[in-house]
N, C-alpha and C positions, 0 to 999 in steps of 0.2 A: 629777256626781266629774271623769265624764273632761274636758269641759269644763274647767272648772277651773282640773287638772290637764294641763293642751293650754299655759292660759295661764301656769302657774308659767312653764312652759320656754318656749313663748313668751319670756317677758322676759329668761330667761336665756339663749338664745339673738342676742335684742338684740342684747346687751346685748356680749357677746362676741364678734358680729359687726363691732360701730361699734369695739371697740376692737385689729381686725383690722389690718395696714398697706397687705392685697392692697386695691386699690380696683374692682376685680370683688367685692367682697362686701355691698358694699350691696341693703338690702330694699327700696330705694322705690319702690313702689306704680302712684307718679303721683298727680294729685290726683284728687280725689273721685269718681266716678260717678253717672249721673240717682237710679238704683237704691243705691247710698249713702246717698245722701241721702235717700234716702225711709223707706228703712229705720229713718235715722237720724230723722225727724221722725214715726218710725210710736211710734218708747220714746218721743221725748220727751213725745203727745202718750197716752200708757198711762201714765209717771210724774205728768205733771200732774192730770192723768183722777188720781189715786191717790191726789197729794197732797191737791183740794179735795173728792175725796168725801166719801159718807156712811164713811165706814168702811178709812178706813188699811191696815190688817193688815192684812184680808178681802183691797182688793186689792193687795198689796202681795206675800203669802203666796196670794193666791188657794186652788184646790184640786190638791191634787197629783195626782189622782188625775186630771184632768181636762185636765191640762195648762196651766192660769188662773195670771194671778200673773203682776207684774209682772219679780217675781223670777223666774220659766220663759221671757219672753217677751227678759228683758236676756241668758242665755244661750244663747238661740239669734242672738241679735244677734253677741255676740263669738264664736262659733264660724261664720256668716259672713263677720266682721272676719277667722278665725285664714282661713282660707278668701284668702279677698279675700292678703291679707299671704306668704302662703305658694303659692298656687297658681302660678308663671309665665307658664303660656299656654295655646293650650287647648286642646291634648289631655290637660293634668289635668283640667279641667272637661269633658274629652266623657268620663276615666274613671271620672269620677263617679257622671253621669247614665247611664252605663253601667251602674255598678254598681246604682242605685238602681232603674233600670230591670227587673234583672234580679230585684234584691229583690221586689218591686213581680211578678211578674207569677207565683215562687211565693208573697206570698200569698195571690194571685188560686187557686191549686190547692189548696190550704190550705183554701176557705175554701169550696170548693166538692166536693171531695173528701175532707174534712178529719171532717168527721163518720160517714163508713164507713169511717175506718181506726179501727182499735181501736185504738189507742195513743194515740194525739187524741183521745181523744174527752169525755174529760174537758176538752184546753182547747181544742177547735171547739166550738160552739154551733150545731144544724144547731135545722132551722124555715124559716119562708118568707123570713127575714130576713140575709142575709148576714152572718154578722160578722165574722169569719176569724180569723184568730188573739190579735186586739185585743178577740175579744167583745164589742165595742158594733159594730152595726150606724152607730150615728149616726156615729162616730169614723174610719171602717172607712169607710165614703162620704168626708166628707172627706179622709180620707189621699188616696183614690186619684183622688181630682179632679187630682193632684200630679202623679203618672204619668200620667196621659191629656195633660198639657198638655204634659211632656216627653217623649214617645213621640210624638209628631206631631212639633215644636218643629225635633228632632231627627232626626225621617224629612224633611226639608227641608230641613235645616242639613246634613249632610252626601254630600260626593261618592257621585256616582250610583254606585259602585263599591264602595261602602265594604260591609264585609258583616255593620257591627251598624244596618244603613239596613233593613232588612226588621225584624230584631226591632224594632231602636226601632217599630216600626209595628204590628207585630203583639203590642207593650206596653204602645199606646196606647191597640189597639181592647179586649183584653184587661181594662185598667182602667175599660172608660167602660162595660162589657157587666156585669160585675162588679156598677162602681155601680148604676148601672140596676138589677138584684136587687136589692140591700142595702134597694132601696124606701125612700128617705130623701127627701123633696118640697125638705125645706132643701138638702139639697148637690147635688141635681137642679138647681135654680133660682141656685147659683152658679155652674154646669157651664157654663149656658145664658148667664148675666152672663160670665164669664168669655173663653163663645166669639166675644160679642157686642163685648166690645171689644176681642180678637185681631182682630178684622176690620176691624175701623175705623180701629187702628192701621196695617193691613197696610194696607189700603186711600190711608188718608195717607203712609205713609212709602216702599212699596217702588217700586221703580223699574222695572217686569215689567207694561209696559202689558198686554198681552192678559191673563196671568193676572189681570189685578185687574179688564177685562171679564167673564170667566167668573166671577169673585168676583163680581162684583157682582150679573147673572142668576142665579145661583144662591142669593144673598142674597134675589133681588125672589120666583125661586119660590118661594124657601120661606118666606116670608112672606102671598104670595099664600093656599099652601096653609094654613098654620097657622092666617090669620083665621078663612077659610072651615070650616077644623074643628071653628075658638072658635065660632063662628056657631051 
């Protein structure tokens, strides 16, 4: 509902600014970048599969309690493009990322100590698998993959003197530890796949030769240990 309200407000804002005579009022965000096209392609595949699937109704609307369906994904896509449209610099993306990490740390704390706090006992279920305030360990594990990558990415992206740098790393570590204790194998495999792809892309695009050598050596040692343990 909030996304739909933002879309209406964005349309009103766009046409009001277009009629403004001030030359600095342009909202041009440039040509679509690679991420824009990937998201558009993802949404397009969702729509095509819904049209040619067994049950269009089910595919389009999905199960709202499980955040399924093209209807839900279109809202996520619209929210992304609203951010792209109105965020003008890296500073605003940085603030959004930090807020997301603050919420993630809070979610992790609630997952660990929530069952022991009287007023949270009904909202946070205890047990062997952590589920947090989301209430489902599968959904919680899938959510934690996002702050894990955001935390580590921000740690390496921020300046060494930035006060939020170590908080970003701590939030990434907290998300990883909590994700492991959700005991969801599918999410953990997704995490490993994401790490593998991140390493591959870093080795291809990074210009830091020393870091690439260290990372390559670390990956080689990890693979040797992993396959030895597997055997």
